[in-house]
C-alpha angles and dihedrals in degrees: 000000000000125000124217111240092203093077094050116098110204126190115235116225122227093245090061091053092048094047092049089053093051095043093054094049114035091178092063114135097194113091122215088253091056093047090053090051089055091046091052092049098043107027109027095095099038096047096051095237118179113217116256092015128112116269109242128179142193120227091265093050090045089058091049094049098042092044088057090063102026119060094183089056092046090056092047092053091046092052090048090050091048091050093048092050091050092048091050093047091052092049089052092047092244123140116227118202119207109231119187111208 
């Protein structure tokens, strides 16, 4: 028997996120240790992290954390969200006007 991997939700560990950030931008000046300090300060309460346990994230949390440190990734996520919004609006026969603020 084979299992479909599409239905399996896996948590993403913090080390994976930090490695992805560093791998995509070799000129980054923040170290993984400095990024962890920022995460502890900004995300510890909102992410329900238990002290002395591994940090694990869902895909949505991964996007939030990585976007905090990686501007290119944040722009990519924003474009994808905008596309999805437009697609949903068109399928619902709703016109969406682009307003630049």
